[in-house]
Structure formats: structure tokens, C-alpha cells
N, C-alpha and C positions, 0 to 999 in steps of 0.2 A: 871347232867348238868342242869343249870337253863335256862329256855326258857323265855327271856324277853317279857313282855306284848307288847312292841313296835313291836317286830317281829311277834307276834301272830296277832296283828292288821294289820300289813303289809300283812300278809298271807291272812287275810279276805278281805282286800282291793284288792289284786290281784285276788282273786276268783270273787269279784264283777266286776272288770275290764274284766276278762275273760268271764263273763256271760252276760254282758250288751248288747251284740250283739243280744241276744235272742228276746227281744221285737221288735227290728227292723226287724229281719228276719220273725218273725211270722206276724207282721203287713204288711210288704211288700209282703209276700206270699199270704196274704188274699185280697190284693188290685190288682185284675187282670188287671184293666184298666191302672195301672201305671207301671206294670212290663213288661220288654221287654225280658224276658227269661234270658239266660246267655250270650247273645251277647255282652252286655256292662253293666257297673254298672248302678244301678237305678238312675234316676233323682229324687232326694229326694224332689224337689219342687213340683212334681206331685203326691206325696204320700199323704195319709191322714195326717192331721196336727200332730196327736199324733205319727205317725210313723216317720215323719220328726224330731219331738222333741226327739224321742228315739235315732235316729242317732246322733243328737247333744249332747244328754246326754252322750252317749258313748265317743264321741270325747272329750267333756269337762272333763270327768273323766280321760282319758288318758293324757290330757294336764297337769293335776296336779299330777296324780298318779306317773308318771315317776320321776319328780324331787323329790317328797316327798320320794319315795322308795330309791332313790340314797342317799338322806340325812340320812335316817334312817340306811341304811347299812353302811355308813361312820361312823356314831355315834356308831354303834355296833362294828365296827372294832377298834374304839378308846376307847372302854369301857366307853362311855360317857353318858349312860342313866341316867336320873335323874327324879325327880317328874315332872319337866316341860315337858320332852319328853314323859313321860307316859301319862299325861293328853292331851298333844297336839296330840298324835297319836290317842287317843280315840276320841277326838273332831273332828279331820280331817275325820276319818272314818264315823262318824255319819253325819257330814256336807255333805259328798259326797253321802251318802244314801239319805238324805233329798233332796239334789239337784236333784239326778236322779229321785226319785219318784215324786217330785214336777214338774220337767220339763216334764216327760213323761205324767203325768196325766193332766198337764196344770194348776195345782193348784198354782204353784209358779209363780205368775205373778210379773210384775214390782212393786216395786223394790226388792222383796224378792229373786228372782233367782240370780240377780247379787250380792246381799249382801252375799248369801251363797257361791258363787264362790269366792268373795273377802276374806271372812273369811277362806276359804280353802287356798288361797294364803298367808294369814297372818300365818296360821299354817306352811306353807313351810318356811316362813321367820323365824319363831321361831325355827324350826329345823335347819336352817342354822346358826342361832345364837348359838344353842347348839353345832354345829360342832366347831365353833370358840372358844366357852367357854371351850370345852374339850381339847383344845391344850395346 
């Protein structure tokens, strides 16, 4: 059985999504002044800036990863993978990695970070187009 690259990329993307909580937990655990134990969720505005950005990077990834994953799975079900979906999946993964690293490190300043996010959205639109093209 042939394992399409798009599904491999989607697997890597889900590993990234499942692991991106780690910087937030490490950072919030090391910031004793901002942590209120387990009584209630952290007030991210009181955490160190990089920890707050790690939280947002995780949320931003989830905002795009879910629709992207659903679209890839629909295309897989329709046997609609093409060169376009191949390169779009690869681009989407690396855009999300760049976005997360840039956001957590603080290196992706305006306008780079929103550009990376918008390019991820464009990848979602391309995958949606591929769904309709495969019908």
C-alpha cells in the first residue's frame, strides 16, 4: 500500500500540534510569580512574553491545523492527491514550523508573523480547491 506524502506531512503536523504545549508548560512552570497552582488556568498576560507567545503559537497552529487536516483527509478519501496537494502540504507544514519558532522566539515580528499565518490560510484554500477539483 502506498502512503501518500500528504498523509505523512499531516502526521508530522499532528505531532507538532500535539507537542507545542511543551514550551508553554516549561515556561509557565519556571515562572513561579505568575503561576497560581492548579486552582485555575494561568493568566497568560502575567507570564513572561515568550511563554505567552508559546501559548498563542499553539492556539494559532490548532486554528489552522484542524481545517487543513480535514481537507487532506477528504482529498485522501476522494483519491484526489496531485502535485499541487503534495507541494501545498509540504509548504503548509514548514510555514507552521516557521510560524511557531518565529512566534515563540520573538523573531517573527510584524509583518512576518501575520504573513506566515496568511500563507498557511492560503494553503488551506488551495487544499479546498483540490477537494472541489477532485469531484
